[in-house]
C-alpha positions as CSV (number, residue, x, y, z in Angstrom):
1,M,0.1,0.0,0.0
2,E,1.4,3.4,-0.8
3,I,2.0,6.0,2.0
4,I,-0.9,8.3,0.4
5,D,-3.1,5.3,0.9
6,D,-2.3,4.0,4.1
7,S,-2.4,8.1,5.4
8,R,-6.1,8.2,4.0
9,L,-7.0,4.8,5.4
10,S,-5.7,6.1,8.9
11,L,-7.8,8.9,8.6
12,A,-11.1,7.1,7.1
13,R,-10.7,4.6,10.3
14,A,-10.5,7.8,12.6
15,L,-13.5,9.5,10.9
16,R,-15.6,6.3,11.1
17,E,-14.8,5.9,15.0
18,L,-15.9,9.4,15.3
19,A,-19.0,8.8,13.4
20,D,-19.9,5.6,15.4
21,G,-18.8,7.3,18.7
22,S,-16.8,4.0,19.3
23,S,-13.3,5.4,20.1
24,E,-12.4,5.8,23.8
25,A,-11.7,9.5,23.5
26,T,-15.0,10.3,21.6
27,L,-17.0,8.3,24.5
28,R,-15.2,10.2,27.2
29,S,-15.9,13.6,25.6
30,A,-19.4,12.7,25.4
31,L,-19.8,12.3,29.1
32,S,-18.0,15.2,29.8
33,R,-20.0,17.5,27.4
34,S,-23.2,15.8,29.1
35,Y,-22.3,16.9,32.3
36,Y,-21.1,20.4,31.1
37,S,-24.4,21.1,29.7
38,I,-26.2,20.4,32.8
39,F,-23.7,22.6,34.5
40,H,-24.0,25.5,32.4
41,A,-27.8,25.4,32.8
42,A,-27.6,24.9,36.5
43,N,-25.6,28.4,36.3
44,V,-28.5,30.2,34.5
45,L,-31.0,28.6,36.8
46,F,-29.1,29.5,40.2
47,G,-26.6,32.0,39.4
48,K,-23.2,31.1,40.2
49,V,-22.9,27.4,40.8
50,S,-19.8,25.6,41.4
51,H,-18.9,21.8,40.7
52,A,-18.6,21.4,44.5
53,D,-22.2,22.7,45.3
54,I,-23.9,21.9,41.9
55,A,-25.5,18.5,43.4
56,K,-26.8,20.1,46.4
57,R,-28.0,23.1,44.6
58,V,-30.0,21.0,42.0
59,G,-31.0,18.7,44.7
60,S,-32.8,21.5,46.5
61,V,-35.3,21.4,43.4
62,D,-35.4,17.7,43.3
63,P,-33.3,15.4,45.8
64,R,-33.4,12.6,43.1
65,L,-32.0,15.1,40.4
66,G,-29.2,16.1,42.7
67,A,-28.3,12.5,43.0
68,R,-28.1,11.9,39.4
69,I,-25.8,14.7,38.8
70,E,-23.5,13.7,41.4
71,K,-23.2,10.3,39.5
72,L,-22.5,12.1,36.4
73,Q,-20.3,14.7,37.7
74,Q,-18.3,11.6,39.2
75,L,-18.3,9.9,35.7
76,R,-17.3,13.0,34.0
77,S,-14.4,13.4,36.4
78,Q,-13.3,9.9,35.8
79,A,-13.5,10.1,32.0
80,D,-11.4,13.3,31.9
81,Y,-8.7,12.6,34.4
82,D,-8.5,8.9,35.4
83,P,-6.3,7.3,32.3
84,H,-7.1,3.9,33.4
85,F,-11.0,4.4,34.1
86,V,-12.1,2.4,30.8
87,E,-9.7,-0.7,31.9
88,R,-10.6,-0.7,35.5
89,E,-14.4,-0.2,35.4
90,F,-15.2,-1.9,32.0
91,G,-12.1,-4.5,31.6
92,G,-11.3,-2.3,28.7
93,D,-14.0,-3.6,26.6
94,L,-15.0,-0.3,24.5
95,E,-18.3,-1.8,23.6
96,L,-19.2,-2.1,27.6
97,F,-18.0,1.4,28.0
98,R,-20.1,2.8,24.9
99,I,-23.0,1.0,26.2
100,E,-22.6,2.8,29.7
101,V,-22.0,6.2,28.2
102,Q,-25.1,6.2,26.0
103,K,-27.2,5.3,29.2
104,R,-25.4,8.1,30.9
105,V,-25.6,10.5,28.1
106,E,-29.3,9.8,28.0
107,E,-29.5,10.3,31.5
108,G,-27.9,13.6,31.2
109,R,-30.4,14.7,28.5
110,A,-33.3,14.0,31.0
111,V,-31.4,16.2,33.9
112,F,-30.8,18.9,31.3
113,R,-34.4,18.8,29.9
114,R,-35.7,19.1,33.6
115,L,-33.4,22.2,34.3
116,E,-34.7,23.8,31.0
117,S,-38.1,23.1,32.3
118,E,-37.2,24.9,35.6
119,L,-35.8,27.8,33.6
120,G,-39.3,27.9,31.6
121,T,-41.1,28.4,35.1
122,R,-39.0,31.5,36.0
């Protein structure tokens, strides 16, 4: 295979991973972005909110929501800062990780929508 074809194939594989959401980096990024959408919405709803008090502040509206945010925040932190997170928690199995990320991103979407609904009542 020529060098140009090899480079093109590498690019094609990377683009496929992005499209499929199947690379570890893409999945970690999805967890992080999901959490940050909630973080920014909470800042609009409550004024200044920190990472340390977001779950408590949102929990004042709905305790179950606060608990969900706490879990999403923990996963975001692991995804952003723990290089061994996928290996330790999922045995390095990216498919298991992808399934968990999909669940947690959907959960984050539900939390975000709830915060949006609270903003609509202001």
